[in-house]
C-alpha positions as CSV (number, residue, x, y, z in Angstrom):
1,M,14.6,-11.2,21.4
2,N,17.9,-10.0,22.5
3,D,18.6,-7.8,25.6
4,A,19.2,-4.9,23.2
5,E,16.2,-5.3,21.6
6,F,14.3,-5.6,24.8
7,D,15.7,-2.5,26.2
8,L,14.9,-0.6,23.1
9,L,11.4,-1.8,23.3
10,D,11.2,-0.4,26.6
11,E,11.6,3.0,25.5
12,L,8.9,2.7,23.0
13,Y,5.6,2.4,24.8
14,F,5.0,5.8,23.6
15,V,6.0,7.7,20.1
16,T,9.5,8.6,20.5
17,P,12.0,10.2,18.2
18,F,15.2,9.0,17.0
19,R,17.2,11.7,18.8
20,V,15.6,10.8,22.1
21,L,16.3,7.2,21.7
22,R,19.8,7.7,21.1
23,E,20.0,9.8,24.2
24,K,18.2,7.3,26.5
25,T,19.9,4.3,24.8
26,G,23.5,5.8,24.4
27,L,23.6,3.6,21.1
28,P,25.5,5.0,18.2
29,A,23.3,6.0,15.2
30,P,24.1,3.1,13.1
31,E,23.8,0.5,15.8
32,L,20.2,2.0,16.8
33,L,19.3,2.1,13.1
34,A,20.2,-1.6,12.6
35,L,18.3,-2.6,16.1
36,L,15.3,-0.5,14.9
37,G,15.3,-2.0,11.1
38,G,15.3,-5.5,12.6
39,L,12.5,-4.8,14.7
40,L,10.6,-3.1,12.0
41,E,11.3,-6.0,9.6
42,R,9.9,-8.3,12.4
43,G,6.4,-6.2,12.8
44,L,7.5,-5.4,16.5
45,V,7.9,-1.6,15.9
46,R,6.2,1.0,13.8
47,Y,7.6,4.2,12.6
48,Y,6.5,7.7,11.9
49,W,7.4,10.3,9.6
50,P,7.3,13.4,9.1
51,D,5.1,13.7,12.0
52,P,4.3,11.5,15.1
53,D,0.8,10.8,13.1
54,T,1.9,9.6,9.7
55,E,2.8,6.0,9.8
56,L,5.0,4.6,7.0
57,A,5.1,0.8,5.8
58,Y,8.6,-0.5,6.3
59,E,10.9,-0.4,3.2
60,P,14.4,-1.4,3.8
61,T,15.3,0.8,0.9
62,S,13.9,4.3,2.1
63,F,14.5,3.5,5.7
64,G,18.1,4.2,6.0
65,A,17.3,7.9,4.4
66,L,14.4,8.5,6.8
67,G,15.5,6.5,9.9
68,Q,17.1,9.2,11.8
69,D,14.3,11.9,11.3
70,A,11.5,9.2,12.2
71,S,9.6,8.5,15.4
72,Y,8.9,5.1,16.7
73,L,6.4,3.0,18.6
74,A,6.3,-0.4,19.7
75,S,3.6,-2.5,17.7
76,K,1.0,-4.3,19.6
77,E,3.0,-7.6,18.8
78,G,6.3,-5.8,20.1
79,L,4.6,-5.2,23.4
80,L,3.3,-8.7,23.9
81,Q,6.7,-10.1,23.3
82,H,8.3,-7.5,25.7
83,N,5.8,-8.1,28.2
84,T,5.9,-12.0,28.1
85,R,9.9,-12.1,28.3
């Protein structure tokens, strides 16, 4: 896990909308989406759309269209890796 991923997981202890993540991290949308996509692919993050209670399975083909409208949460595995670093 690199520093950017670590810092992003730090913001995902609670369900957090994409726009809030952009504000807190200061990352441009494409870079933030790429980081989130990598974490989702590895099972370290979960994402929710259209509301914070509806979890979606990660599909790279649909993630690009939904990513900026979704909310995110670190998975149990993501929290374990974040806390043991």
